[in-house]
N, C-alpha and C positions, 0 to 999 in steps of 0.2 A: 808589584803592580798586578801581575797575572793572578797572584793569590787573592788579592782584593776583589778582582773581577769575578773570580770563581765563587767566592763566598757570597757576593752580591747576587749572582745568578741562582745560587743554591737557595738563598732566602726568598727570591722571587718565585721560584718553582714551588717551594714549600707553601708559600702563600696561596698560589693558585690551587694547589692540591687541597689545602685546608678549606678553601672556599667551595670547591666542588663537593667535598665530603659533607660540609654543612648543608649544602643545597640538597644532597641526596638524603641526608637524615631528615630534613624538613619534608621532602617529598613522601618518604615512606612512613612518616609519623602522622600524616594528615588523617582526618576523620574519614570514614567511608563515604565515597561519592559515586555517582552513577551518571552515565551519559548514554544518549542514543547512538547506535552505530550506524553512521550514514546520515545524510541530510534530507533525502527525498525517497519516498517509496511509491512507485507507480503500479497500480493494479489494473490490468487490461481485462475487461469482461468480453467473452466471446459467445458464440451461438449456444454452446452447451450451458452457459450460465443463464441465457435467456429462457430456455425451455424448462428450467427447474421450477418446480411448484413451491418449494421452500423459499421464502423471500430473502433469506440472509445468505451471505457468503462469508467464509472464514479467511482471515489473513493474519499476518504476524509482523512483529517488530523485534529487533535485536537490541539489547542493551549491553553496555560495556562498563566494567568496574574500573574506576580510576585509582591507581595505587596498588597496594598489596592485595592478594587474594583474601576473600572474607574467611573468617574463622567460624562463622555460624550463619544460618539463613537469616535473611533480612527482607522486610517488606518495603514496597514502594508503590506509589499511586500515579496514575496517568489520567489526564483530562483532555477534552477536545476544546480547541480554541479556533476562532474563525481565521481564514486566510483571505485577504482582500483581493488576491490575484485570481480567485475563482468566483464564477457567477453564483454557484450554489454550494452549500456545505454538504458533507456526507453524514448520514445518520449512523454513527459509530456506537456500538455497544461494548463498553469496557467493563472489566471486573472492578469491584470496589477497591481491591488492592491486588497486587501481584507479589509473589515471594521469590526472591533470588535464592536458588538452592544449589546451583552448580559451583560448589566451593573449590573445585580443582581447576577452574578456568575463569577467565575474566569476561567471557561472553555467554549469554543465554538468550534463547528465543522464547517469546511469549505470544499468545494468540488472542485474537479478538474477533468479533463479528461486526458486520456492517450491512445495512439494508441496501440491496441492489437498487440504484436509482433508475429513473425512467430512461429508456433507451433513446439517447440522442447523441449525435456525433459532435465532437468538439474537444480540443485539448484542455481548455480551461473552464469546463462546465462544472465539474464536481471536484472539490478538494477542501481540505481543512488541515489543521495542525494537531498533532498528538504531542502533548507537553507534560513534563513531570509536574505533578500537583504538589508543589513545595509547601503550600499552606495547609495541606491535609495532615491531621494529627497521626494518621496511619503511615505517612511517608517517613521512613527511617534513614534516609540518606541526606547528607548536606548537598548543596548545589554544586554540580560539577562544572565543566566548561560551558561558558555562556552560549557559544555557537552550537553546542551539542545538547542543549536543554529541551529542544523540540525537534520534531521531524515532520516534513510535509507528507501528507497522505493524499494521493491523487488517484481518481478513478476515471477510466476512459472505456467507452464501448467501441469494439471493432468486431462486428458479428459476421462480416463477409468471409465465407470459407476460402481456404487456399485453392480449392478446385470447385468450379461451378459448372454444373451440367447444363449445356445450352438447350436441352430439351425443355427447360423451364422458361426459355426466352432470355432477354437481357436481365442482368442482375440489378436489383435495387434493395436497399435495406427494408423499405416499406413492404415490398413483395415478399421478401424472405421472412419478415416478421409474421405476415398473414399466413404464410405456408406453415410455419412452426406452430402458430396458434391452432391451426386446423389439424395438422398431423401429429403434434405432440412430440416431435423429434426433429433432429437437424437433417440437412441434406445428405450428410455422410451416412446416416442410418437408413436411407431409402433402400428397400429391398425390391420393390416392384414399382418402377417409376410410372408405368402406365396407370396402374391402379391408384397410386398416390396423386398423380396429376389430375385424373378424373375426379377424385374426391375434392381436391382444392378448387378446380374449375366450377364444380357444382356448388360448393360452399360460397364462392365469390358471386355466382349468379343469384343465389338465395339472399346473400348479403345486400345486393343492390335492389332486389325485388322487394325487400322490406323497407325500402325508402332511404337507405343509408347513402351518403355521398360517396362518389368513387374514391378509391385509394390512389394517391398520386406518388410518383417516384420523386427522386431528388431534383429532377428537371421540371417538375410540375405536370408531367404527363401521366395519364391513367395507366396503372400497371396492366400488363398483359402476360398471359402464359403461353403465348405462341412465338 
């Protein structure tokens, strides 16, 4: 009886092992597939981004090979699709195609440009999806995991500096934006606050003298440098 039980267990274990081996063979024999690494990428724009004259910023995404390492370089394509959770899309400039060349690893970073959107606060103002363009003839990977076929790209403005000199008065985004427009640099790069403050105060007086409406802070009050 013990011998019968022993052989029955041996057959069961062998069956499980064979099943695992078949699954492993199926996994490693699949065609090359590619996934995005991660689900969401948040880019926070700060004051140094605001003062830049060049309208574009550079960012990146990471992709991951599914299965074995590639034996040769292979192209893939990415497109922008809308995300209904955001009020505005992001103007993303992608390459016509990207080439996976890191044959010794399953991860590689790729770069793209995007137009810096208008400075407004809000977590869900600017965003879109970056998605593998499976219908593009230049895309040479089969579809990978459904949940990794796209990544959310979200852009948010947070220009308030970590340290604000009270010589400028109370902080507001509107005031800081006007200051950077006039000075051409951030508050961190102020070398002579008296000279810079006089320049900003004169510029604001001229701005109003030209008939422009007062600049208001987030509470609806006119900005002041006192």
